[in-house]
Structure formats: structure tokens, C-alpha cells
C-alpha positions, 0 to 999 in steps of 0.5 A, a space after each residue: 525486524 527483518 530476518 534473513 528468511 524475510 530477505 531470501 523470500 523477498 529477493 526470490 518473489 520480489 516481482 510476484 510480490 510486487 505484482 500482487 500489490 500493484 494489481 490489488 483491486 481496492 488499492 487501484 480503485 482508491 488510487 493508491 500507488 506502491 512507492 517502495 517495496 522491501 523485505 517485510 515492508 512497503 510504502 504507498 501514497 494516495 492523493 485524496 479526492 474530495 469524496 474521501 473527505 469527511 465533514 470537517 474537510 480532513 481525510 476520512 478514517 476509513 481511507 487512512 485504514 485502507 492505506 494502512 492495510 
């Protein structure tokens, strides 16, 4: 649930928050891209490479957890 305070903080610091997320080193290393940013929410995408797959050919759990984090 987003509060009025969340909205105010988001609007006041939007550029700073966005830059921190865009510049996050591990996310950049994995190739994640920020696609949406809102008060208390964010969306990112990642196109998995072959080295991100497990022995079953599906995305490794560590990659999924990293994206969620």
C-alpha cells in the first residue's frame, strides 16, 4: 500500500532514486534494465543468457532472486 508520504518522497527524490537503481553494479553486471519506477514500486527486466540457465535449461534460481532483490 502506497501512502501519501511515499508519494511525496518519490516525487521529491525521483531522479536520485532512479539513478541509484540504474547505477546498481550487480544489476548492471547481470544486464538488468529498470523499466518502471513509481512510489514504492519498481519494475526491471533481464534477458537471460545461456550462462544463467541451470542443468534443466531454465533460469537459475539465483538469477530470479537477484531480479527480485
